N, C-alpha and C positions, 0 to 999 in steps of 0.2 A: 491431571489433564488426560484427555482422551486421545489415544493413538489414531491418527488419520491415514497412515500409510506405513507399511512394513516392507523392507527390502534390503538392499545393500548399497554402499558407496563403492564404485569401481575406481580404484586408485592404481593405475597401471595394471599389474597382474594380482594386486591385493584386493580382496573383497572384504568389506567391513559391514557385517550385519547391523542394521540400524532400524530405529523407529522414528517417525516424523510426527511432531506435535505442533499445533498452532501456537504462535508466539504472541498473538494479539487478541484483544476482545473489544467490542464496541463500548464506548463510554456514553453513548447517547441513551436517553430514556426510552424504555420499551412502551411505546404508545399504541393503544388498540384502535382499530378502525370501527366506528359505530354509525348506526343509522341516525341521521340528523333528527328524525321525527320522534323516536322513542328511546334512543341510545342503546338499541340492541346490537349485539356483536355482528359484524359482517364476516361471513364464512366464505372461503374459496373452495370450490369443488372441482374435481376432475370429472368432466361429463362427456359421455359418448355422444358425438354430434348426431348420430343417427337415431339412437333410442332416447336421448335426453336423460338417461340414467347415470348416476354417479358410479365411477369405476374405482375400485380399491387399489392401493399401491401394488399388492401382490399380483394383480391382473394387468398391470401396465408393462409393456415391453417397448424397446426402442427399435426404430426402423428407418431405413433410408430408401427413398423412392428412386427406382430405376425403371424407365419405360412405363410409367404409370402403375407400376406394381411395387409394393414395399418389400424390401429384403429385411427380415427380422434378425436382430443381433442379440446375443446373450453375453453375459460377462466373460465366458470363455473365449468368445470371438474377439473381444477387445484385447485379451491377453495374447491370443494367437497371432494377431497382426504384428506384434513385435514383443515377444516374451521378455527379452532382455531389458527393453526400455520401460516396461511396466513394473519391473522388479529391481531395477538398478538406477541409481543416481550416478551416471557415468561422467567422470571428470575428463574434459576434452583438452583444456589448456589452463595455464596460469597467467594472470595479468596483474598489473597494478590497478588497484580499485579506482583511482582517480581517472583512469582511461575510460570508464563507463559513465556516461552522462546520467544524471539523476532522473531524467525523464523516463528511463527504462525500468527503474525500480518499482516493484509492485507489492509483494506480500512476503513477510518474514515467517520462517518456521524454525523450531528447535529440532536438532537431531540428537538422539540419544542412542548410544551403542547397546547392542545385546551383550550379554556376558562374554560370549566368545570373541567379541570384537573390541574389547576395551583397550588393549595395547596398541592395536593398529589405529584406533580412533585417536588415542592420545598422541601417537606419532604424527598423524596427519595434522592435528590441531596445533602442535608445537612447531611443526615444519612450516605451516602457513604463517604462524606468528613470527618465526625467525626470519623467513624470507620476505616478510612484509607484503606478501602477494595474496590474491584471492583465487580460488579455483572456479573456472567456468564449467558448468555441467549441464547435461540435459536428462530428462526423465519424463515419465507419463503419470499424470495425476488426474483422476476423475475423467478418464478417457480422452485426455487432451495432452499433447506433448508440450512441455514447458522448458524454458531456459532458466538457469539460476546461477548465482555465485555462492560459494561456500566460504565463510570467514569465521575465525574464532572471536568470541566475545566472552571474556572471562574464561570459564571452564567448558563452555558449550560451543559446539560448531553450529552456526546459524546458516540456514539455507534461505537466501533471499531471492524469491522468484523475480525474474526480469522479463520484460516484454521483448518480442521479436521486432526487428526494425520495421517490418511491414505493418505492425500494429500501431505505429506512431503516425498520426496525420501530418501532412505537409503544411508548414506554416507560410508557404509562399503566397497563398491566396489572401492572407491577412493584410489589411491596410495599416502599415507601420511607419512611424516617423523616421526621417533620415538623420544622420549624425550632424549634418550641416545646420540643423535648427538649434544646436546647443551653443551658447555663448561661453567664452573662456572663463569669465568671472563666475558664471553659474556653476561650471564644472569644478572650479577651485572650492567654492562654497560647499558643493555637494560632497566632495572628497573630505573636507574638514568635518562635515556632519557625520560621514561614515566613520572617520577616525574617532570622533567623540563617542559614538555608540558601539565601538568595537570592544569586545571583551571575550574571555574564554567561554565557549559554549557549555552550558549546563542544563540538560533537558529537564532536570527535576524542578527548575524554576518555573516551568510552564505548566499551567493547569487548564483543564476544560471548564472554564468559569461559566460559559453559557449554559451548560447542562445544570449546574448547581443553581444558577439564577432562575432557570425555567422551573426547577423543582420548588424553589421558594415561592414562585408565582402560583404554582399548582396548589401548594399547601395554603396559601393565602385565600385563593378562590374557594377551597374546600371549607374554609372558615367563614365564607361570605364577605371577605374583604376585597373590595375592588382594587386591582393593582393600578399603580400610577403609570401613566404613559411616559416613556423616555424616548420620544422620537428625535432622532439625530439624523438629519438629512446630510448625505455626503455631497459636498460641493467641490467640483474640480477647481484646482488652482488656476486662476487666470494667468495667461502667459506673461502679461506685463507685470504681474505681482510675484512672479516666481522667485526673483532675487530677494525680495522683501520677506517672503515666506521662509526661504532658506536661512536668512539672517536671524529671523525670529525663532527658528528651531534650535539654534545654538545656545548653549548655556552661557551666561555672562562671563564666567571665569575663563572658559575655553575660547570664547569669542575674543577676549582681550589678548589671550596667549597666541591666537592665530594671526594677530596683526603684525 
């Protein structure tokens, strides 16, 4: 795995030198963009708007406009803005994980200690495990301040980036149904169905089947085989049929036991 950040975890007055690694990768197929006419590759270029010429990465700088003039920033400027935050994952507080709504969770990363920080890393990991709490921390990654939680999973401390409250859109503008629309019998049946489908969560049971099916289709087309259409239109359940749909969803054995 490739290191994407190096710095330290700030745990009180203890500094733990660490490296950050991405904990995920995309499972979707890497599809190329092609010209519909001759299937030539589509290329994206960084073009100077005045000259129309392509600009190489080494000649690109970042700037912020102030009074119609750009202030140019280099990598040292980003670090000077707050040297501590660019080099430290600073633990702010400890909380119970279930206090944080899942809407805030974003991206997971693995944290690995440098050789000089192994004991302190192990101490933090086991203290988090024993306390059954997670650490809330902030840091700067790719020139942007981020909020995160640290939690142990097996032998690794995972940093899970979380969104700031202001990044979550307000749901008040949505047209949502009231509780008064629910009938008591429907609620009973829905709870029975939930109970029937409840089991211990095992992430290994779930696979990205769409990608594998898409790959099968691609291989079939490559051999000149026309794929069969499996069109399934999603139909909303009519309100008057809701109870019947719930009853039909229950397994016969469980339906009998629920009576």
